[in-house]
PAGUZA-7279 format. One record per residue: residue number from 1; residue in one letter; x, y, z of N, C-alpha, C, O in turn. Coordinates in steps of 0.2 Angstrom, whole numbers, plus 2048, in hexadecimal, padded with zeros to 3 digits. Example, Ala and Ser with C-alpha at 12.3 -4.5 7.8 and 13.67 -1.06 7.14 Angstrom:
PAGUZA-7279
<pt i="1" aa="A" n_xx="842" n_yy="7E4" n_zz="827" ca_xx="83E" ca_yy="7EA" ca_zz="827" c_xx="842" c_yy="7F0" c_zz="827" o_xx="847" o_yy="7EF" o_zz="82A"/>
<pt i="2" aa="S" n_xx="840" n_yy="7F5" n_zz="823" ca_xx="844" ca_yy="7FB" ca_zz="824" c_xx="840" c_yy="800" c_zz="827" o_xx="843" o_yy="806" o_zz="828"/>
end
This chain:
PAGUZA-7279
<pt i="1" aa="M" n_xx="804" n_yy="7FC" n_zz="801" ca_xx="800" ca_yy="800" ca_zz="7FE" c_xx="805" c_yy="806" c_zz="800" o_xx="807" o_yy="807" o_zz="806"/>
<pt i="2" aa="S" n_xx="806" n_yy="80B" n_zz="7FC" ca_xx="809" ca_yy="811" ca_zz="7FA" c_xx="805" c_yy="816" c_zz="7FF" o_xx="7FF" o_yy="817" o_zz="800"/>
<pt i="3" aa="R" n_xx="80A" n_yy="818" n_zz="801" ca_xx="808" ca_yy="820" ca_zz="805" c_xx="809" c_yy="825" c_zz="800" o_xx="80E" o_yy="828" o_zz="800"/>
<pt i="4" aa="V" n_xx="805" n_yy="827" n_zz="7FD" ca_xx="805" ca_yy="82C" ca_zz="7F9" c_xx="7FE" c_yy="82F" c_zz="7F9" o_xx="7F9" o_yy="82B" o_zz="7FA"/>
<pt i="5" aa="C" n_xx="7FC" n_yy="836" n_zz="7FA" ca_xx="7F6" ca_yy="839" ca_zz="7F8" c_xx="7F5" c_yy="83B" c_zz="7F2" o_xx="7F8" o_yy="83E" o_zz="7EE"/>
<pt i="6" aa="E" n_xx="7ED" n_yy="836" n_zz="7F0" ca_xx="7EA" ca_yy="837" ca_zz="7EA" c_xx="7E8" c_yy="83D" c_zz="7E7" o_xx="7E8" o_yy="83D" o_zz="7E1"/>
<pt i="7" aa="L" n_xx="7E8" n_yy="842" n_zz="7EB" ca_xx="7E6" ca_yy="84A" ca_zz="7E9" c_xx="7EC" c_yy="84E" c_zz="7E9" o_xx="7ED" o_yy="852" o_zz="7E4"/>
<pt i="8" aa="T" n_xx="7F2" n_yy="84E" n_zz="7EC" ca_xx="7F6" ca_yy="852" ca_zz="7EC" c_xx="7FE" c_yy="850" c_zz="7E9" o_xx="802" o_yy="854" o_zz="7E6"/>
<pt i="9" aa="G" n_xx="7FD" n_yy="849" n_zz="7EB" ca_xx="802" ca_yy="846" ca_zz="7E7" c_xx="809" c_yy="845" c_zz="7ED" o_xx="80E" o_yy="842" o_zz="7EC"/>
<pt i="10" aa="K" n_xx="808" n_yy="848" n_zz="7F3" ca_xx="80B" ca_yy="847" ca_zz="7F7" c_xx="80D" c_yy="840" c_zz="7FA" o_xx="809" o_yy="83C" o_zz="7FA"/>
<pt i="11" aa="K" n_xx="815" n_yy="83F" n_zz="7FC" ca_xx="817" ca_yy="837" ca_zz="7FD" c_xx="81C" c_yy="837" c_zz="802" o_xx="81C" o_yy="83C" o_zz="805"/>
<pt i="12" aa="V" n_xx="820" n_yy="832" n_zz="804" ca_xx="825" ca_yy="833" ca_zz="807" c_xx="82A" c_yy="835" c_zz="806" o_xx="82C" o_yy="833" o_zz="800"/>
<pt i="13" aa="M" n_xx="82D" n_yy="83A" n_zz="80A" ca_xx="832" ca_yy="83D" ca_zz="809" c_xx="838" c_yy="839" c_zz="80F" o_xx="837" o_yy="836" o_zz="814"/>
<pt i="14" aa="S" n_xx="83F" n_yy="839" n_zz="80C" ca_xx="844" ca_yy="838" ca_zz="811" c_xx="848" c_yy="83D" c_zz="814" o_xx="848" o_yy="842" o_zz="811"/>
<pt i="15" aa="G" n_xx="84C" n_yy="83C" n_zz="81A" ca_xx="84F" ca_yy="841" ca_zz="81D" c_xx="855" c_yy="83F" c_zz="821" o_xx="858" o_yy="839" o_zz="81F"/>
<pt i="16" aa="N" n_xx="857" n_yy="842" n_zz="825" ca_xx="85A" ca_yy="83F" ca_zz="82B" c_xx="857" c_yy="840" c_zz="834" o_xx="854" o_yy="845" o_zz="835"/>
<pt i="17" aa="N" n_xx="858" n_yy="83D" n_zz="837" ca_xx="858" ca_yy="83D" ca_zz="83E" c_xx="85F" c_yy="83F" c_zz="840" o_xx="864" o_yy="83C" o_zz="83E"/>
<pt i="18" aa="V" n_xx="85F" n_yy="846" n_zz="844" ca_xx="864" ca_yy="848" ca_zz="845" c_xx="866" c_yy="84A" c_zz="84E" o_xx="863" o_yy="84D" o_zz="852"/>
<pt i="19" aa="A" n_xx="86A" n_yy="847" n_zz="84E" ca_xx="86B" ca_yy="845" ca_zz="857" c_xx="86F" c_yy="84B" c_zz="85A" o_xx="872" o_yy="850" o_zz="856"/>
<pt i="20" aa="H" n_xx="86E" n_yy="84B" n_zz="860" ca_xx="872" ca_yy="852" ca_zz="863" c_xx="878" c_yy="853" c_zz="861" o_xx="87B" o_yy="859" o_zz="861"/>
<pt i="21" aa="S" n_xx="87D" n_yy="84C" n_zz="85F" ca_xx="882" ca_yy="84D" ca_zz="85F" c_xx="885" c_yy="84F" c_zz="857" o_xx="88A" o_yy="851" o_zz="855"/>
<pt i="22" aa="K" n_xx="87F" n_yy="84F" n_zz="852" ca_xx="87E" ca_yy="851" ca_zz="84B" c_xx="87F" c_yy="84C" c_zz="848" o_xx="87F" o_yy="84D" o_zz="841"/>
<pt i="23" aa="K" n_xx="880" n_yy="844" n_zz="84A" ca_xx="880" ca_yy="83E" ca_zz="847" c_xx="878" c_yy="83E" c_zz="842" o_xx="873" o_yy="840" o_zz="844"/>
<pt i="24" aa="A" n_xx="878" n_yy="83C" n_zz="83F" ca_xx="873" ca_yy="83D" ca_zz="838" c_xx="871" c_yy="835" c_zz="837" o_xx="875" o_yy="832" o_zz="834"/>
<pt i="25" aa="T" n_xx="86C" n_yy="833" n_zz="839" ca_xx="869" ca_yy="82C" ca_zz="836" c_xx="862" c_yy="82E" c_zz="830" o_xx="85F" o_yy="834" o_zz="831"/>
<pt i="26" aa="R" n_xx="861" n_yy="829" n_zz="82B" ca_xx="85D" ca_yy="82A" ca_zz="828" c_xx="857" c_yy="828" c_zz="82A" o_xx="857" o_yy="824" o_zz="82F"/>
<pt i="27" aa="R" n_xx="850" n_yy="82C" n_zz="828" ca_xx="84A" ca_yy="82B" ca_zz="829" c_xx="845" c_yy="82E" c_zz="826" o_xx="847" o_yy="832" o_zz="822"/>
<pt i="28" aa="K" n_xx="83E" n_yy="82C" n_zz="825" ca_xx="83A" ca_yy="82E" ca_zz="821" c_xx="835" c_yy="833" c_zz="823" o_xx="833" o_yy="833" o_zz="829"/>
<pt i="29" aa="F" n_xx="832" n_yy="836" n_zz="81E" ca_xx="82C" ca_yy="83A" ca_zz="823" c_xx="826" c_yy="838" c_zz="81E" o_xx="827" o_yy="836" o_zz="818"/>
<pt i="30" aa="Y" n_xx="822" n_yy="837" n_zz="822" ca_xx="81C" ca_yy="834" ca_zz="81D" c_xx="815" c_yy="83A" c_zz="81D" o_xx="814" o_yy="83E" o_zz="821"/>
<pt i="31" aa="P" n_xx="811" n_yy="83A" n_zz="818" ca_xx="80D" ca_yy="83F" ca_zz="81A" c_xx="807" c_yy="83C" c_zz="81C" o_xx="805" o_yy="836" o_zz="81B"/>
<pt i="32" aa="N" n_xx="803" n_yy="841" n_zz="81E" ca_xx="7FE" ca_yy="841" ca_zz="823" c_xx="7F8" c_yy="83D" c_zz="81E" o_xx="7F4" o_yy="841" o_zz="81B"/>
<pt i="33" aa="L" n_xx="7F6" n_yy="837" n_zz="81E" ca_xx="7F2" ca_yy="835" ca_zz="81A" c_xx="7EB" c_yy="832" c_zz="81D" o_xx="7EC" o_yy="82D" o_zz="821"/>
<pt i="34" aa="H" n_xx="7E6" n_yy="833" n_zz="81B" ca_xx="7E0" ca_yy="830" ca_zz="81C" c_xx="7DD" c_yy="82D" c_zz="816" o_xx="7DF" o_yy="82E" o_zz="810"/>
<pt i="35" aa="T" n_xx="7D8" n_yy="827" n_zz="819" ca_xx="7D5" ca_yy="823" ca_zz="814" c_xx="7CE" c_yy="827" c_zz="815" o_xx="7CC" o_yy="828" o_zz="81B"/>
<pt i="36" aa="K" n_xx="7C9" n_yy="829" n_zz="811" ca_xx="7C4" ca_yy="82D" ca_zz="811" c_xx="7BF" c_yy="82B" c_zz="80C" o_xx="7C2" o_yy="82A" o_zz="806"/>
<pt i="37" aa="K" n_xx="7B7" n_yy="82A" n_zz="80C" ca_xx="7B3" ca_yy="829" ca_zz="808" c_xx="7B1" c_yy="830" c_zz="805" o_xx="7B1" o_yy="835" o_zz="809"/>
<pt i="38" aa="F" n_xx="7B0" n_yy="830" n_zz="801" ca_xx="7AE" ca_yy="838" ca_zz="7FE" c_xx="7A8" c_yy="835" c_zz="7F8" o_xx="7A8" o_yy="830" o_zz="7F4"/>
<pt i="39" aa="Y" n_xx="7A3" n_yy="839" n_zz="7FA" ca_xx="79C" ca_yy="83A" ca_zz="7F6" c_xx="79D" c_yy="83F" c_zz="7F0" o_xx="79D" o_yy="845" o_zz="7F1"/>
<pt i="40" aa="I" n_xx="79D" n_yy="83D" n_zz="7E9" ca_xx="79C" ca_yy="841" ca_zz="7E4" c_xx="795" c_yy="841" c_zz="7E0" o_xx="792" o_yy="83D" o_zz="7DD"/>
<pt i="41" aa="P" n_xx="793" n_yy="848" n_zz="7E2" ca_xx="78C" ca_yy="848" ca_zz="7E0" c_xx="78A" c_yy="84B" c_zz="7D8" o_xx="785" o_yy="84A" o_zz="7D6"/>
<pt i="42" aa="E" n_xx="790" n_yy="84D" n_zz="7D5" ca_xx="78D" ca_yy="84C" ca_zz="7CE" c_xx="78E" c_yy="845" c_zz="7CA" o_xx="78C" o_yy="844" o_zz="7C4"/>
<pt i="43" aa="E" n_xx="792" n_yy="83F" n_zz="7CD" ca_xx="790" ca_yy="83A" ca_zz="7CB" c_xx="78B" c_yy="834" c_zz="7CF" o_xx="78B" o_yy="82E" o_zz="7CD"/>
<pt i="44" aa="D" n_xx="788" n_yy="837" n_zz="7D4" ca_xx="785" ca_yy="833" ca_zz="7D9" c_xx="789" c_yy="82D" c_zz="7DC" o_xx="786" o_yy="828" o_zz="7DD"/>
<pt i="45" aa="R" n_xx="790" n_yy="82C" n_zz="7DD" ca_xx="791" ca_yy="828" ca_zz="7E1" c_xx="797" c_yy="82A" c_zz="7E4" o_xx="79A" o_yy="82F" o_zz="7E4"/>
<pt i="46" aa="W" n_xx="79A" n_yy="824" n_zz="7E9" ca_xx="7A0" ca_yy="825" ca_zz="7ED" c_xx="7A6" c_yy="823" c_zz="7ED" o_xx="7A7" o_yy="81D" o_zz="7EB"/>
<pt i="47" aa="I" n_xx="7AB" n_yy="827" n_zz="7EE" ca_xx="7B3" ca_yy="824" ca_zz="7ED" c_xx="7B6" c_yy="824" c_zz="7F2" o_xx="7B4" o_yy="828" o_zz="7F7"/>
<pt i="48" aa="T" n_xx="7BB" n_yy="820" n_zz="7F3" ca_xx="7C1" ca_yy="81F" ca_zz="7F7" c_xx="7C6" c_yy="822" c_zz="7F4" o_xx="7C9" o_yy="821" o_zz="7EF"/>
<pt i="49" aa="L" n_xx="7C8" n_yy="828" n_zz="7FA" ca_xx="7CF" ca_yy="82A" ca_zz="7F9" c_xx="7D4" c_yy="829" c_zz="7FE" o_xx="7D2" o_yy="827" o_zz="804"/>
<pt i="50" aa="K" n_xx="7DB" n_yy="82A" n_zz="7FC" ca_xx="7E0" ca_yy="829" ca_zz="801" c_xx="7E3" c_yy="830" c_zz="801" o_xx="7E7" o_yy="830" o_zz="7FD"/>
<pt i="51" aa="V" n_xx="7E1" n_yy="837" n_zz="805" ca_xx="7E2" ca_yy="83C" ca_zz="804" c_xx="7E6" c_yy="83F" c_zz="80B" o_xx="7E4" o_yy="83D" o_zz="811"/>
<pt i="52" aa="S" n_xx="7EB" n_yy="843" n_zz="80B" ca_xx="7EF" ca_yy="848" ca_zz="80E" c_xx="7EA" c_yy="84C" c_zz="812" o_xx="7E4" o_yy="84D" o_zz="811"/>
<pt i="53" aa="S" n_xx="7ED" n_yy="84D" n_zz="817" ca_xx="7E9" ca_yy="853" ca_zz="81A" c_xx="7E7" c_yy="85B" c_zz="817" o_xx="7E2" o_yy="85E" o_zz="817"/>
<pt i="54" aa="S" n_xx="7EC" n_yy="85C" n_zz="814" ca_xx="7ED" ca_yy="863" ca_zz="810" c_xx="7E9" c_yy="860" c_zz="80A" o_xx="7E6" o_yy="865" o_zz="807"/>
<pt i="55" aa="G" n_xx="7E7" n_yy="85A" n_zz="808" ca_xx="7E3" ca_yy="859" ca_zz="802" c_xx="7DB" c_yy="85A" c_zz="804" o_xx="7D6" o_yy="85C" o_zz="801"/>
<pt i="56" aa="L" n_xx="7DB" n_yy="857" n_zz="80C" ca_xx="7D5" ca_yy="859" ca_zz="80D" c_xx="7D2" c_yy="860" c_zz="80E" o_xx="7CC" o_yy="861" o_zz="80E"/>
<pt i="57" aa="R" n_xx="7D7" n_yy="865" n_zz="80F" ca_xx="7D6" ca_yy="86C" ca_zz="80F" c_xx="7D4" c_yy="86F" c_zz="809" o_xx="7D0" o_yy="874" o_zz="808"/>
<pt i="58" aa="N" n_xx="7D7" n_yy="86C" n_zz="803" ca_xx="7D6" ca_yy="86E" ca_zz="7FC" c_xx="7D0" c_yy="86C" c_zz="7FA" o_xx="7CD" o_yy="870" o_zz="7F6"/>
<pt i="59" aa="I" n_xx="7CD" n_yy="866" n_zz="7FD" ca_xx="7C5" ca_yy="864" ca_zz="7FC" c_xx="7C2" c_yy="869" c_zz="800" o_xx="7BC" o_yy="86A" o_zz="7FD"/>
<pt i="60" aa="D" n_xx="7C2" n_yy="86C" n_zz="805" ca_xx="7BE" ca_yy="870" ca_zz="809" c_xx="7BF" c_yy="875" c_zz="804" o_xx="7BA" o_yy="878" o_zz="803"/>
<pt i="61" aa="K" n_xx="7C4" n_yy="877" n_zz="801" ca_xx="7C5" ca_yy="87F" ca_zz="7FD" c_xx="7C1" c_yy="87E" c_zz="7F7" o_xx="7BC" o_yy="881" o_zz="7F6"/>
<pt i="62" aa="N" n_xx="7C3" n_yy="87A" n_zz="7F3" ca_xx="7C3" ca_yy="87A" ca_zz="7EB" c_xx="7BC" c_yy="875" c_zz="7EA" o_xx="7B9" o_yy="877" o_zz="7E5"/>
<pt i="63" aa="G" n_xx="7BA" n_yy="870" n_zz="7EE" ca_xx="7B6" ca_yy="86B" ca_zz="7ED" c_xx="7B9" c_yy="865" c_zz="7EA" o_xx="7BE" o_yy="865" o_zz="7E7"/>
<pt i="64" aa="L" n_xx="7B5" n_yy="85E" n_zz="7ED" ca_xx="7BA" ca_yy="858" ca_zz="7EB" c_xx="7B9" c_yy="858" c_zz="7E2" o_xx="7BD" o_yy="855" o_zz="7DF"/>
<pt i="65" aa="Y" n_xx="7B3" n_yy="859" n_zz="7DE" ca_xx="7B4" ca_yy="858" ca_zz="7D6" c_xx="7BA" c_yy="85C" c_zz="7D4" o_xx="7BE" o_yy="859" o_zz="7D0"/>
<pt i="66" aa="N" n_xx="7BB" n_yy="862" n_zz="7D7" ca_xx="7C0" ca_yy="866" ca_zz="7D3" c_xx="7C7" c_yy="864" c_zz="7D4" o_xx="7CB" o_yy="863" o_zz="7CF"/>
<pt i="67" aa="C" n_xx="7C8" n_yy="862" n_zz="7DB" ca_xx="7CE" ca_yy="85F" ca_zz="7DE" c_xx="7D0" c_yy="858" c_zz="7DA" o_xx="7D5" o_yy="856" o_zz="7D8"/>
<pt i="68" aa="I" n_xx="7CA" n_yy="853" n_zz="7D9" ca_xx="7C9" ca_yy="84D" ca_zz="7D5" c_xx="7CD" c_yy="84F" c_zz="7CD" o_xx="7D2" o_yy="84C" o_zz="7CB"/>
<pt i="69" aa="K" n_xx="7CB" n_yy="854" n_zz="7CA" ca_xx="7CC" ca_yy="855" ca_zz="7C3" c_xx="7D4" c_yy="858" c_zz="7C3" o_xx="7D8" o_yy="855" o_zz="7C0"/>
<pt i="70" aa="E" n_xx="7D4" n_yy="85C" n_zz="7C7" ca_xx="7DC" ca_yy="85F" ca_zz="7C8" c_xx="7E1" c_yy="859" c_zz="7C9" o_xx="7E6" o_yy="85A" o_zz="7C5"/>
<pt i="71" aa="A" n_xx="7E1" n_yy="853" n_zz="7CF" ca_xx="7E5" ca_yy="84F" ca_zz="7D0" c_xx="7E3" c_yy="84B" c_zz="7CA" o_xx="7E7" o_yy="846" o_zz="7CC"/>
<pt i="72" aa="K" n_xx="7E0" n_yy="849" n_zz="7C5" ca_xx="7DE" ca_yy="845" ca_zz="7BF" c_xx="7E3" c_yy="848" c_zz="7BA" o_xx="7E7" o_yy="844" o_zz="7B8"/>
<pt i="73" aa="A" n_xx="7E3" n_yy="84F" n_zz="7B9" ca_xx="7E7" ca_yy="852" ca_zz="7B4" c_xx="7EE" c_yy="851" c_zz="7B8" o_xx="7F1" o_yy="84D" o_zz="7B5"/>
<pt i="74" aa="K" n_xx="7F0" n_yy="853" n_zz="7BE" ca_xx="7F6" ca_yy="851" ca_zz="7BE" c_xx="7FA" c_yy="84A" c_zz="7BE" o_xx="800" o_yy="848" o_zz="7BD"/>
<pt i="75" aa="G" n_xx="7F5" n_yy="846" n_zz="7BF" ca_xx="7F7" ca_yy="83F" ca_zz="7BF" c_xx="7FA" c_yy="83A" c_zz="7C5" o_xx="7FE" o_yy="836" o_zz="7C5"/>
<pt i="76" aa="Y" n_xx="7F6" n_yy="83D" n_zz="7CC" ca_xx="7F6" ca_yy="83C" ca_zz="7D1" c_xx="7F1" c_yy="837" c_zz="7D2" o_xx="7F2" o_yy="832" o_zz="7D6"/>
<pt i="77" aa="L" n_xx="7EA" n_yy="837" n_zz="7CF" ca_xx="7E6" ca_yy="832" ca_zz="7CF" c_xx="7E5" c_yy="82E" c_zz="7C9" o_xx="7E3" o_yy="830" o_zz="7C4"/>
<pt i="78" aa="Q" n_xx="7E6" n_yy="828" n_zz="7CA" ca_xx="7E7" ca_yy="823" ca_zz="7C7" c_xx="7E1" c_yy="81F" c_zz="7C7" o_xx="7DF" o_yy="81D" o_zz="7C2"/>
<pt i="79" aa="S" n_xx="7DE" n_yy="81D" n_zz="7CC" ca_xx="7D8" ca_yy="817" ca_zz="7CC" c_xx="7D0" c_yy="81B" c_zz="7CB" o_xx="7CB" o_yy="818" o_zz="7C9"/>
<pt i="80" aa="W" n_xx="7CF" n_yy="823" n_zz="7CB" ca_xx="7CA" ca_yy="826" ca_zz="7C9" c_xx="7CA" c_yy="825" c_zz="7C5" o_xx="7CF" o_yy="826" o_zz="7C2"/>
<pt i="81" aa="R" n_xx="7C3" n_yy="824" n_zz="7C0" ca_xx="7C2" ca_yy="824" ca_zz="7B8" c_xx="7C5" c_yy="82A" c_zz="7B7" o_xx="7C5" o_yy="82C" o_zz="7B1"/>
end
Protein backbone atom coordinates (compact mmCIF):
# COMPACT_ATOMS: atom_id res chain seq x y z
CA UNK A 1 0.00 0.00 0.00
CA UNK A 2 1.67 3.19 -1.15
CA UNK A 3 1.72 6.27 1.04
CA UNK A 4 0.78 8.85 -1.59
CA UNK A 5 -2.01 11.43 -1.49
CA UNK A 6 -4.33 10.88 -4.45
CA UNK A 7 -5.20 14.59 -4.76
CA UNK A 8 -1.98 16.49 -4.03
CA UNK A 9 0.64 13.86 -4.89
CA UNK A 10 2.39 14.19 -1.53
CA UNK A 11 4.55 11.16 -0.77
CA UNK A 12 7.23 9.90 1.60
CA UNK A 13 10.34 12.08 1.85
CA UNK A 14 13.69 11.09 3.32
CA UNK A 15 15.93 13.08 5.60
CA UNK A 16 18.10 12.79 8.68
CA UNK A 17 17.62 12.26 12.38
CA UNK A 18 20.15 14.63 13.91
CA UNK A 19 21.38 13.84 17.41
CA UNK A 20 22.69 16.41 19.89
CA UNK A 21 26.20 15.35 18.85
CA UNK A 22 25.26 16.22 15.23
CA UNK A 23 25.44 12.53 14.21
CA UNK A 24 22.98 12.04 11.34
CA UNK A 25 21.07 8.83 10.61
CA UNK A 26 18.54 8.40 7.80
CA UNK A 27 14.79 8.56 8.46
CA UNK A 28 11.53 8.99 6.57
CA UNK A 29 8.95 11.76 6.73
CA UNK A 30 5.46 10.40 6.05
CA UNK A 31 2.55 12.50 4.75
CA UNK A 32 -0.48 12.89 7.02
CA UNK A 33 -2.86 10.58 5.10
CA UNK A 34 -6.48 9.65 5.79
CA UNK A 35 -8.66 7.10 3.96
CA UNK A 36 -11.99 8.83 3.45
CA UNK A 37 -15.23 8.27 1.54
CA UNK A 38 -16.64 11.17 -0.47
CA UNK A 39 -19.97 11.62 -2.20
CA UNK A 40 -19.92 13.09 -5.72
CA UNK A 41 -23.35 14.63 -6.36
CA UNK A 42 -22.55 15.29 -10.04
CA UNK A 43 -22.28 11.53 -10.61
CA UNK A 44 -24.51 10.36 -7.72
CA UNK A 45 -21.91 7.95 -6.33
CA UNK A 46 -19.43 7.45 -3.48
CA UNK A 47 -15.65 7.13 -3.89
CA UNK A 48 -12.90 6.28 -1.42
CA UNK A 49 -9.71 8.34 -1.58
CA UNK A 50 -6.47 8.35 0.38
CA UNK A 51 -6.07 12.08 1.04
CA UNK A 52 -3.60 14.20 3.00
CA UNK A 53 -4.79 16.83 5.46
CA UNK A 54 -3.86 19.58 3.03
CA UNK A 55 -5.88 17.74 0.38
CA UNK A 56 -8.91 17.82 2.68
CA UNK A 57 -8.44 21.57 3.07
CA UNK A 58 -8.28 21.92 -0.74
CA UNK A 59 -11.56 20.01 -1.00
CA UNK A 60 -13.18 22.36 1.52
CA UNK A 61 -11.91 25.38 -0.40
CA UNK A 62 -12.36 24.37 -4.06
CA UNK A 63 -14.91 21.55 -3.95
CA UNK A 64 -14.42 17.83 -4.49
CA UNK A 65 -15.22 17.72 -8.21
CA UNK A 66 -12.72 20.49 -9.07
CA UNK A 67 -10.00 18.85 -6.95
CA UNK A 68 -10.56 15.50 -8.67
CA UNK A 69 -10.38 17.10 -12.14
CA UNK A 70 -7.15 18.89 -11.22
CA UNK A 71 -5.56 15.74 -9.74
CA UNK A 72 -6.55 13.75 -12.83
CA UNK A 73 -4.97 16.38 -15.10
CA UNK A 74 -1.73 16.31 -13.08
CA UNK A 75 -1.67 12.49 -13.12
CA UNK A 76 -1.99 11.95 -9.36
CA UNK A 77 -5.33 10.14 -9.51
CA UNK A 78 -5.17 6.92 -11.52
CA UNK A 79 -8.04 4.73 -10.30
CA UNK A 80 -10.89 7.20 -10.79
CA UNK A 81 -12.20 7.27 -14.36
